[in-house]
Structures are given as C-alpha cells and as structure tokens.
C-alpha atoms as a printed R data frame, in Angstrom:
   type eleno elety resid chain resno       x       y      z
1  ATOM     1    CA   UNK     A     1  16.108  22.918  2.017
2  ATOM     2    CA   UNK     A     2  17.680  19.597  3.033
3  ATOM     3    CA   UNK     A     3  14.705  18.800  5.287
4  ATOM     4    CA   UNK     A     4  12.216  19.160  2.419
5  ATOM     5    CA   UNK     A     5  14.271  16.836  0.176
6  ATOM     6    CA   UNK     A     6  14.437  14.223  2.957
7  ATOM     7    CA   UNK     A     7  10.654  14.383  3.432
8  ATOM     8    CA   UNK     A     8  10.105  14.012 -0.334
9  ATOM     9    CA   UNK     A     9  12.384  10.936 -0.418
10 ATOM    10    CA   UNK     A    10  10.532   9.351  2.530
11 ATOM    11    CA   UNK     A    11   7.145  10.043  0.885
12 ATOM    12    CA   UNK     A    12   8.357   8.592 -2.434
13 ATOM    13    CA   UNK     A    13   9.643   5.409 -0.753
14 ATOM    14    CA   UNK     A    14   6.353   5.041  1.152
15 ATOM    15    CA   UNK     A    15   4.276   5.451 -2.026
16 ATOM    16    CA   UNK     A    16   6.433   2.907 -3.902
17 ATOM    17    CA   UNK     A    17   6.162   0.458 -0.989
18 ATOM    18    CA   UNK     A    18   2.357   0.833 -0.884
19 ATOM    19    CA   UNK     A    19   2.092   0.270 -4.660
20 ATOM    20    CA   UNK     A    20   4.296  -2.852 -4.470
21 ATOM    21    CA   UNK     A    21   2.277  -4.157 -1.505
22 ATOM    22    CA   UNK     A    22  -0.984  -3.529 -3.364
23 ATOM    23    CA   UNK     A    23   0.212  -5.426 -6.467
24 ATOM    24    CA   UNK     A    24   1.502  -8.227 -4.211
25 ATOM    25    CA   UNK     A    25  -1.897  -8.491 -2.499
26 ATOM    26    CA   UNK     A    26  -3.634  -8.499 -5.889
27 ATOM    27    CA   UNK     A    27  -1.439 -11.389 -7.095
28 ATOM    28    CA   UNK     A    28  -2.210 -13.376 -3.913
29 ATOM    29    CA   UNK     A    29  -5.944 -12.735 -4.383
30 ATOM    30    CA   UNK     A    30  -5.758 -13.913 -8.011
31 ATOM    31    CA   UNK     A    31  -3.696 -17.018 -7.167
32 ATOM    32    CA   UNK     A    32  -6.053 -18.228 -4.452
33 ATOM    33    CA   UNK     A    33  -9.247 -17.017 -6.172
34 ATOM    34    CA   UNK     A    34 -10.327 -15.278 -2.989
35 ATOM    35    CA   UNK     A    35 -13.712 -13.609 -3.227
36 ATOM    36    CA   UNK     A    36 -13.772  -9.838 -3.824
37 ATOM    37    CA   UNK     A    37 -14.967  -9.025 -0.304
38 ATOM    38    CA   UNK     A    38 -11.668 -10.069  1.303
39 ATOM    39    CA   UNK     A    39  -9.557  -8.126 -1.232
40 ATOM    40    CA   UNK     A    40 -11.547  -4.944 -0.530
41 ATOM    41    CA   UNK     A    41 -11.010  -5.533  3.210
42 ATOM    42    CA   UNK     A    42  -7.252  -5.735  2.585
43 ATOM    43    CA   UNK     A    43  -7.380  -2.425  0.684
44 ATOM    44    CA   UNK     A    44  -9.345  -0.850  3.563
45 ATOM    45    CA   UNK     A    45  -6.652  -2.051  5.987
46 ATOM    46    CA   UNK     A    46  -3.974  -0.399  3.820
47 ATOM    47    CA   UNK     A    47  -5.993   2.838  3.828
48 ATOM    48    CA   UNK     A    48  -6.262   2.699  7.638
49 ATOM    49    CA   UNK     A    49  -2.480   2.171  7.942
50 ATOM    50    CA   UNK     A    50  -1.870   5.164  5.650
51 ATOM    51    CA   UNK     A    51  -4.180   7.368  7.735
52 ATOM    52    CA   UNK     A    52  -2.390   6.350 10.951
53 ATOM    53    CA   UNK     A    53   1.005   6.930  9.321
C-alpha cells in the first residue's frame, strides 16, 4: 500500500512540474513574441521528455 501512495505522490509532483513549466514557457513566448513554430517545438520537446521518463 505504501508503494502505491509513493508512486501517486511522484506522479502528482511530475504533473504539477510539467504544468508549471508549460505556463512558464508560454509566458516567455508571449514576452518575446516568438513565432508559434518555436513554441510548438518546445511543447514537442516536453512530450519527448515525458515519453522518456
């Protein structure tokens, strides 16, 4: 039972971290008025990291 709770906590922290990172990237993109292509590339990179993790 303890193992499942630990896994849930790790997953929750990871999800929160990804969400914060995504919002952070979005704010950078908006500040610098970067074209949409680069922001979608950043999102793809995040997806690749998640798949590896």
